[in-house]
C-alpha positions as CSV (number, residue, x, y, z in Angstrom):
1,X,0.0,0.0,0.0
2,X,2.9,2.4,0.8
3,X,4.5,1.7,-2.5
4,X,1.2,2.4,-4.3
5,X,0.7,5.7,-2.5
6,X,4.3,6.7,-3.2
7,X,3.9,6.1,-6.9
8,X,0.7,8.1,-7.0
9,X,2.3,10.9,-5.0
10,X,5.3,11.0,-7.3
11,X,3.0,11.1,-10.4
12,X,1.0,14.0,-9.0
13,X,4.1,15.9,-8.0
14,X,5.5,15.5,-11.5
15,X,2.2,16.6,-12.9
16,X,2.1,19.7,-10.7
17,X,5.7,20.6,-11.8
18,X,4.7,20.2,-15.5
19,X,1.6,22.3,-15.0
20,X,3.6,25.1,-13.4
21,X,6.2,25.0,-16.2
22,X,3.5,25.1,-18.9
23,X,1.7,27.9,-17.1
24,X,4.8,30.0,-16.8
25,X,5.8,29.4,-20.5
26,X,2.3,30.1,-21.8
27,X,1.8,33.3,-19.9
28,X,5.2,34.7,-20.8
29,X,5.0,33.8,-24.5
30,X,1.3,34.7,-25.1
31,X,0.6,36.6,-28.3
32,X,-0.6,39.8,-26.7
33,X,-1.7,41.3,-30.0
34,X,-4.7,39.1,-30.0
35,X,-5.7,38.9,-26.4
36,X,-4.4,39.4,-22.8
37,X,-4.4,36.8,-20.0
38,X,-6.1,38.4,-17.0
39,X,-7.2,37.3,-13.5
40,X,-10.6,38.7,-12.5
41,X,-10.6,40.3,-9.1
42,X,-14.1,41.5,-8.9
43,X,-17.1,41.9,-11.3
44,X,-20.3,43.9,-10.8
45,X,-23.8,42.5,-11.7
46,X,-24.5,42.5,-15.5
47,X,-26.8,45.2,-16.9
48,X,-28.9,44.7,-20.0
49,X,-28.3,47.1,-22.9
50,X,-30.6,46.9,-25.9
51,X,-28.8,47.7,-29.2
52,X,-30.5,48.2,-32.6
53,X,-28.7,48.4,-35.9
54,X,-30.2,49.5,-39.2
55,X,-32.3,46.9,-41.0
56,X,-31.8,44.5,-38.0
57,X,-33.9,43.5,-35.0
58,X,-32.9,44.7,-31.5
59,X,-30.7,42.4,-29.5
60,X,-29.6,42.4,-25.9
61,X,-26.0,43.0,-24.7
62,X,-24.9,42.4,-21.2
63,X,-22.4,44.9,-19.7
64,X,-20.5,44.9,-16.4
65,X,-17.6,46.6,-14.7
66,X,-14.8,44.2,-14.3
67,X,-11.7,44.6,-12.1
68,X,-8.8,42.4,-13.4
69,X,-5.1,41.9,-13.0
70,X,-3.1,41.6,-16.3
71,X,-0.9,38.6,-16.3
72,X,0.7,38.7,-19.8
73,X,2.4,41.4,-21.9
74,X,4.2,44.6,-21.0
75,X,1.4,45.6,-18.6
76,X,1.9,42.5,-16.4
77,X,0.6,42.9,-12.8
78,X,-1.3,46.1,-13.8
79,X,-4.8,46.3,-12.4
80,X,-7.5,47.5,-14.8
81,X,-11.2,48.4,-14.4
82,X,-13.0,48.1,-17.7
83,X,-16.5,47.6,-19.0
84,X,-16.8,44.1,-20.5
85,X,-19.8,43.2,-22.8
86,X,-21.2,40.0,-24.2
87,X,-24.2,39.1,-26.2
88,X,-27.1,37.7,-24.1
89,X,-27.1,34.0,-24.1
90,X,-23.5,33.6,-25.3
91,X,-20.1,33.7,-23.7
92,X,-19.1,32.4,-20.3
93,X,-20.0,33.4,-16.7
94,X,-17.0,35.3,-15.2
95,X,-16.0,34.3,-11.7
96,X,-13.6,36.2,-9.5
97,X,-10.2,34.6,-8.9
98,X,-10.2,32.8,-12.2
99,X,-8.2,33.6,-15.4
100,X,-9.6,34.6,-18.7
101,X,-8.7,35.9,-22.1
102,X,-9.5,39.6,-22.6
103,X,-10.1,40.8,-26.1
104,X,-11.0,44.2,-27.5
105,X,-12.5,46.0,-30.6
106,X,-11.3,49.4,-31.7
107,X,-14.0,51.5,-33.4
108,X,-13.5,54.3,-35.9
109,X,-14.5,57.0,-33.3
110,X,-11.7,55.8,-31.0
111,X,-14.0,53.9,-28.6
112,X,-12.7,50.6,-27.3
113,X,-15.0,47.7,-26.4
114,X,-13.7,44.9,-24.1
115,X,-15.1,41.4,-23.8
116,X,-14.1,38.2,-22.1
117,X,-13.4,35.8,-25.0
118,X,-12.8,32.5,-23.1
119,X,-11.3,31.0,-20.0
120,X,-7.5,30.5,-19.9
121,X,-7.1,26.7,-19.6
122,X,-3.9,25.9,-21.5
123,X,-1.9,24.9,-18.4
124,X,-4.8,23.1,-16.8
125,X,-5.3,20.9,-19.9
126,X,-1.6,20.1,-20.0
127,X,-1.5,19.3,-16.3
128,X,-4.5,17.0,-16.5
129,X,-3.0,15.1,-19.5
130,X,0.3,14.8,-17.7
131,X,-1.4,13.6,-14.5
132,X,-3.3,10.8,-16.4
133,X,-0.1,9.8,-18.2
134,X,2.0,9.7,-15.0
135,X,-0.7,7.7,-13.1
136,X,-1.0,5.3,-15.9
137,X,2.8,4.7,-15.9
138,X,2.8,4.5,-12.1
139,X,0.2,1.7,-12.1
140,X,1.2,-0.2,-15.2
141,X,4.9,0.3,-15.5
142,X,6.6,-0.3,-18.9
143,X,3.5,-1.5,-20.6
144,X,1.7,1.8,-19.8
145,X,4.8,3.7,-21.0
146,X,4.8,1.8,-24.3
147,X,1.1,2.3,-24.8
148,X,1.6,6.1,-24.3
149,X,4.5,6.0,-26.7
150,X,2.3,4.5,-29.4
151,X,-0.3,7.1,-28.7
152,X,2.2,9.9,-28.9
153,X,3.5,8.6,-32.2
154,X,-0.1,8.6,-33.6
155,X,-0.7,12.2,-32.5
156,X,2.6,13.3,-34.0
157,X,1.8,11.6,-37.3
158,X,-1.7,13.1,-37.5
159,X,-1.0,16.6,-36.3
160,X,2.5,17.3,-37.6
161,X,2.4,15.2,-40.8
162,X,-1.0,14.2,-42.2
163,X,-3.0,17.3,-41.4
164,X,-0.5,19.9,-42.6
165,X,0.1,18.0,-45.8
166,X,-3.7,17.8,-46.5
167,X,-3.9,21.5,-46.0
168,X,-1.2,21.9,-48.7
169,X,-3.3,20.0,-51.2
170,X,-1.9,16.4,-50.9
171,X,-4.2,13.5,-51.5
172,X,-6.1,12.9,-48.2
173,X,-6.7,9.2,-48.9
174,X,-3.0,8.4,-49.7
175,X,-1.9,10.4,-46.6
176,X,-4.5,8.5,-44.5
177,X,-3.3,5.1,-45.8
178,X,0.3,6.0,-45.0
179,X,-0.7,7.3,-41.6
180,X,-2.6,4.2,-40.8
181,X,0.4,2.0,-41.8
182,X,2.7,4.0,-39.6
183,X,0.3,4.2,-36.6
184,X,-0.5,0.5,-36.8
185,X,3.2,-0.5,-37.1
186,X,4.3,1.7,-34.1
187,X,1.4,0.7,-32.0
188,X,1.9,-3.0,-32.5
189,X,5.6,-2.7,-31.9
190,X,4.7,-1.1,-28.6
191,X,1.9,-3.3,-27.3
192,X,2.5,-6.8,-28.8
193,X,5.0,-8.6,-26.7
194,X,5.5,-11.8,-28.8
195,X,7.8,-10.6,-31.6
196,X,6.9,-13.5,-33.9
197,X,3.2,-12.5,-33.8
198,X,3.6,-8.8,-34.6
199,X,3.2,-9.3,-38.3
200,X,0.0,-11.3,-37.7
201,X,-1.5,-8.4,-35.7
202,X,-0.4,-5.9,-38.4
203,X,-1.8,-7.9,-41.3
204,X,-5.1,-8.6,-39.6
205,X,-5.6,-5.0,-38.6
206,X,-4.6,-3.5,-41.9
207,X,-6.9,-6.0,-43.6
208,X,-9.8,-4.9,-41.4
209,X,-9.1,-1.2,-42.0
210,X,-8.9,-1.7,-45.8
211,X,-12.2,-3.6,-45.8
212,X,-13.9,-0.9,-43.8
213,X,-12.4,1.8,-46.1
214,X,-13.7,0.1,-49.3
215,X,-17.2,-0.3,-47.9
216,X,-17.1,3.4,-46.8
217,X,-15.9,4.5,-50.3
218,X,-18.7,2.5,-51.9
219,X,-21.3,4.1,-49.7
220,X,-19.9,7.6,-50.3
221,X,-20.1,6.9,-54.1
222,X,-23.6,5.4,-54.0
223,X,-25.1,8.0,-51.7
224,X,-23.3,10.8,-53.6
225,X,-21.9,12.4,-50.5
226,X,-19.6,15.4,-51.1
227,X,-18.0,15.7,-47.6
228,X,-19.4,19.2,-47.2
229,X,-22.0,18.4,-44.6
230,X,-21.4,20.2,-41.3
231,X,-20.2,23.7,-40.4
232,X,-16.6,22.6,-40.1
233,X,-16.4,21.1,-43.5
234,X,-18.2,24.0,-45.2
235,X,-15.8,26.5,-43.4
236,X,-12.8,24.5,-44.5
237,X,-14.0,24.3,-48.1
238,X,-14.6,28.1,-48.2
239,X,-11.2,28.8,-46.6
240,X,-9.2,26.4,-48.7
241,X,-11.3,25.9,-51.9
242,X,-8.8,23.6,-53.6
243,X,-9.1,20.7,-51.1
244,X,-10.7,17.4,-52.0
245,X,-13.5,17.3,-49.4
246,X,-14.8,13.9,-50.5
247,X,-11.2,12.6,-50.0
248,X,-11.1,14.1,-46.5
249,X,-14.3,12.3,-45.7
250,X,-12.8,9.0,-46.8
251,X,-9.7,9.8,-44.9
252,X,-11.8,10.3,-41.8
253,X,-13.2,6.8,-42.3
254,X,-9.7,5.4,-42.2
255,X,-8.5,7.3,-39.3
256,X,-11.7,6.9,-37.3
257,X,-11.7,3.1,-37.5
258,X,-8.0,2.3,-36.9
259,X,-8.1,2.6,-33.1
260,X,-10.9,0.1,-32.6
261,X,-9.6,-2.2,-35.4
262,X,-6.1,-2.3,-33.8
263,X,-7.7,-3.1,-30.4
264,X,-9.5,-6.1,-31.9
265,X,-6.5,-7.3,-33.9
266,X,-4.2,-7.1,-30.9
267,X,-6.7,-8.8,-28.6
268,X,-7.2,-11.8,-31.0
269,X,-3.5,-12.1,-31.5
270,X,-2.7,-12.0,-27.8
271,X,-5.4,-14.6,-26.9
272,X,-4.3,-17.0,-29.6
273,X,-0.6,-16.6,-28.6
274,X,-1.6,-17.5,-25.0
275,X,-3.3,-20.7,-26.3
276,X,-0.1,-21.7,-28.2
277,X,2.0,-20.9,-25.1
278,X,-0.3,-23.2,-23.0
279,X,-0.4,-26.0,-25.5
280,X,2.3,-25.8,-28.2
281,X,0.7,-28.6,-30.2
282,X,-2.9,-27.4,-30.0
283,X,-4.8,-28.5,-33.2
284,X,-4.9,-25.7,-35.8
285,X,-8.6,-26.0,-36.3
286,X,-9.2,-25.7,-32.6
287,X,-6.8,-22.7,-32.5
288,X,-8.7,-21.0,-35.3
289,X,-12.0,-21.6,-33.6
290,X,-10.6,-20.2,-30.3
291,X,-9.5,-17.0,-32.1
292,X,-12.8,-16.5,-33.8
293,X,-14.7,-17.1,-30.5
294,X,-12.5,-14.6,-28.7
295,X,-12.9,-12.1,-31.5
296,X,-16.7,-12.4,-31.5
297,X,-16.7,-11.7,-27.7
298,X,-14.6,-8.6,-28.2
299,X,-16.6,-7.5,-31.2
300,X,-19.8,-6.9,-29.3
301,X,-18.3,-4.3,-26.9
302,X,-16.1,-2.7,-29.6
303,X,-19.0,-2.1,-32.0
304,X,-20.9,-0.5,-29.1
305,X,-18.0,1.7,-28.3
306,X,-17.5,2.7,-31.9
307,X,-21.1,3.5,-32.6
308,X,-21.5,5.5,-29.3
309,X,-18.3,7.4,-30.0
310,X,-19.7,8.6,-33.4
311,X,-23.1,9.3,-31.9
312,X,-21.6,11.3,-29.1
313,X,-19.5,13.5,-31.4
314,X,-22.5,14.3,-33.6
315,X,-25.1,14.6,-30.7
316,X,-25.4,18.4,-30.9
317,X,-26.2,18.3,-34.7
318,X,-28.6,15.4,-34.2
319,X,-30.5,17.3,-31.5
320,X,-30.7,20.3,-33.7
321,X,-32.1,18.3,-36.6
322,X,-34.6,16.6,-34.5
323,X,-35.7,19.8,-32.8
324,X,-36.5,21.3,-36.2
325,X,-39.4,18.9,-36.5
326,X,-37.9,16.9,-39.4
327,X,-39.4,13.4,-39.9
328,X,-37.4,10.2,-39.7
329,X,-37.1,10.0,-43.5
330,X,-35.7,13.5,-43.6
331,X,-33.2,12.7,-40.8
332,X,-32.0,9.6,-42.7
333,X,-31.7,11.7,-45.9
334,X,-29.7,14.4,-44.2
335,X,-26.1,14.4,-45.5
336,X,-24.5,15.0,-42.1
337,X,-26.3,12.0,-40.6
338,X,-25.4,10.0,-43.7
339,X,-21.7,10.8,-43.2
340,X,-21.9,9.6,-39.6
341,X,-23.7,6.4,-40.8
342,X,-20.9,5.8,-43.3
343,X,-18.2,6.1,-40.6
344,X,-20.2,3.9,-38.2
345,X,-20.9,1.1,-40.7
346,X,-17.4,1.2,-42.3
347,X,-15.8,0.9,-38.8
348,X,-18.2,-1.9,-37.9
349,X,-17.4,-3.9,-41.1
350,X,-13.7,-3.2,-40.5
351,X,-14.0,-4.7,-37.0
352,X,-15.9,-7.7,-38.4
353,X,-13.3,-8.5,-41.0
354,X,-10.4,-8.0,-38.7
355,X,-11.3,-11.0,-36.6
356,X,-11.2,-13.7,-39.3
357,X,-8.3,-12.0,-41.0
358,X,-6.2,-12.0,-37.9
359,X,-7.2,-15.5,-36.9
360,X,-6.4,-16.9,-40.4
361,X,-3.0,-15.1,-40.5
362,X,-2.1,-16.5,-37.1
363,X,-3.0,-20.1,-38.1
364,X,-1.1,-19.8,-41.3
365,X,2.0,-18.5,-39.5
366,X,1.7,-21.2,-36.9
367,X,1.3,-23.9,-39.6
368,X,4.5,-22.7,-41.3
369,X,6.4,-22.7,-37.9
370,X,5.3,-26.3,-37.2
371,X,6.3,-27.4,-40.7
372,X,9.8,-25.9,-40.2
373,X,10.1,-27.5,-36.8
């Protein structure tokens, strides 16, 4: 018990040190031309101000006197008292003692309007992520570290390679395929402990991903989806008009399914390797049946996880569509809902194909090993 508490205490101490370092760096390197980091000392009750512009209906603005301490920029530690405004029904509730981002608008008559844009949460987000990572390593040791290493490699590939290249006009599908190959290889190297079965897990997982991708591509073609559904896609297409939005939709199918597919592929490989370690001469047909049975057990929970993940990410849009009074047929015909269905079905079929692909690859490799022996 003492060892456990010591590990948790060390993990939390490291997380606090990391939080403090990120907090110091973020505040002292903040781009002060866009906003200032401030700590609210006091704030008066909000007052309603009705504003009317020509050819537009009246709308309510909320105004309050806010006392704040500047934390970033040349005016650091300076205490200001300014009137901050926000549109009624929007923005965040300001609470004394917390830190926020202060922005301003300069009008032609020299008047300056201040508002609280958002909470300052950079260091808190970094601290929580570090805390989770440290606790995971403290409880699981090297296996947890290797799992985080695989996750880190996936994030690096996606954020620093795939996404920037897509924005430069590269083929989203080819980049997604390359990213899936790299992510799958690194993840399997990190989490599969039997070296001789790494290729089995890789081939089974890639087979499942490619199956799901082909089914998704077929649905996109038959349903004539353009990839422009949703505010994010429309904004991206208007900002970078040369991008292949349908290709980005197909790339999202690949990237969205790789995590669950890898989970199933590694689980089937690990369970079958345990059977072989227990009985080195287990009949191959019995070994194949065991792999398929284990895969079918894992499949039920993984499909549920995959579908709920997609439903959760699209819940605001689904609520908006339903609240507009659209009938079921209209909901099914909506392109945004259709895109989510494509990703869900493609991921499910990828999972379904991963199980027999991994099991057959394992049995084939085991058959060749026994023949050589």
